C-alpha positions as CSV (number, residue, x, y, z in Angstrom):
1,M,-0.5,-1.9,-2.5
2,V,-4.3,-0.5,-2.9
3,S,-6.0,0.0,-6.3
4,K,-8.3,3.3,-6.5
5,K,-12.0,2.5,-7.3
6,A,-11.7,5.2,-10.2
7,A,-8.6,3.4,-11.6
8,P,-9.1,-0.3,-10.5
9,G,-6.1,-1.4,-12.7
10,I,-3.4,1.0,-11.1
11,F,-1.9,0.4,-7.9
12,Y,-0.6,3.0,-5.2
13,L,0.5,3.3,-2.0
14,P,-2.2,4.1,0.7
15,G,-1.9,8.1,1.5
16,G,-3.4,11.2,0.7
17,K,-2.7,15.1,1.1
18,P,-2.7,17.0,4.5
19,D,-5.6,18.9,5.9
20,A,-4.8,22.4,6.8
21,G,-2.5,22.5,9.6
22,E,-1.9,18.7,9.9
23,E,1.7,17.6,10.6
24,V,3.0,14.8,8.5
25,L,2.7,12.0,10.8
26,E,-1.0,13.0,11.6
27,T,-1.6,13.0,7.7
28,L,-0.1,9.4,7.8
29,A,-2.0,8.3,10.7
30,R,-5.5,9.7,9.5
31,E,-5.0,8.1,6.0
32,F,-4.0,4.8,7.3
33,E,-7.2,4.8,9.5
34,E,-9.3,6.1,6.7
35,E,-8.2,3.8,3.9
36,L,-7.0,0.7,5.7
37,G,-8.7,0.6,8.9
38,V,-5.3,0.4,10.9
39,R,-2.6,2.7,12.5
40,P,1.0,3.0,11.5
41,L,3.2,1.8,14.4
42,E,6.8,3.6,14.9
43,P,6.7,5.2,11.3
44,K,10.1,5.9,10.0
45,F,11.0,8.5,7.1
46,L,12.3,6.7,4.0
47,A,12.2,9.3,1.4
48,D,10.6,12.5,-0.3
49,V,9.6,11.2,-3.9
50,E,9.0,13.7,-6.8
51,A,7.4,12.1,-9.8
52,V,4.1,12.4,-12.1
53,A,0.8,11.5,-10.6
54,A,-0.5,8.5,-12.2
55,L,-4.0,9.8,-12.6
56,E,-3.5,13.7,-12.7
57,G,-0.7,13.7,-15.0
58,V,0.8,16.3,-12.9
59,P,4.1,16.8,-10.8
60,M,3.7,15.5,-7.2
61,R,5.6,15.2,-4.1
62,M,5.0,12.0,-1.8
63,T,6.7,11.5,1.6
64,V,7.4,7.9,2.0
65,F,7.4,5.8,5.4
66,E,7.9,2.6,6.7
67,A,5.9,1.5,9.5
68,R,4.4,-1.8,11.1
69,L,0.4,-1.7,11.2
70,S,-1.7,-1.9,14.2
71,G,-3.6,-4.8,12.7
72,H,-5.0,-6.5,9.6
73,P,-5.5,-3.7,6.7
74,T,-8.7,-3.6,5.0
75,P,-9.6,-1.6,1.9
76,A,-12.1,1.4,2.5
77,A,-13.0,4.8,1.5
78,E,-11.9,5.1,-2.5
79,L,-10.0,2.1,-2.0
80,A,-11.2,-1.1,-4.5
81,H,-8.8,-3.6,-3.9
82,M,-5.5,-4.2,-2.0
83,R,-2.8,-7.0,-2.3
84,W,0.9,-7.4,-1.5
85,V,3.0,-7.1,-4.4
86,S,6.7,-7.2,-5.2
87,G,6.6,-5.2,-8.5
88,H,7.5,-8.2,-10.5
89,E,4.1,-9.8,-11.2
90,A,3.3,-9.8,-14.9
91,G,0.7,-7.4,-16.2
92,L,0.7,-5.2,-12.9
93,D,0.4,-1.6,-13.7
94,L,2.0,0.5,-11.0
95,A,1.8,4.1,-10.5
96,P,5.2,5.9,-11.7
97,A,6.2,6.9,-8.4
98,L,5.8,3.3,-7.1
99,R,7.3,1.8,-10.0
100,D,10.5,4.2,-10.5
101,H,11.0,5.3,-7.1
102,V,9.7,3.4,-4.1
103,L,10.0,-0.1,-5.0
104,P,13.7,0.4,-6.3
105,L,14.3,2.3,-2.7
106,L,12.7,-0.9,-0.9
107,R,14.9,-3.2,-3.0
108,R,18.0,-1.1,-2.1
109,R,17.1,-1.4,1.4
110,G,16.5,-5.2,1.2
111,V,12.9,-5.1,2.2
112,L,11.9,-6.5,-1.2
113,A,13.7,-9.0,-3.3
114,A,15.8,-7.6,-6.3
């Protein structure tokens, strides 16, 4: 989970919008390199999530993948902080897509504790 510099209290998943003509997996690789300095290894599609964007307050669609990482992630670009969370931490302000869709999906899959 990462915190954007513009809103350091809200935590997101790393990612972003595709560049013109860019395929989904190309976007995934570019965003992870830009934001975390790592590459996703063997990415596996998990879900398409539709929710309201935390900062903009507009509808958005997010494609979620599961992957191992090529190394140790370090926040870069517009990321202020990074930490691993379960979603149960007190006072944690999560983006709605994360809180309402991604974390429940990961719990159902047994990746996170219920």
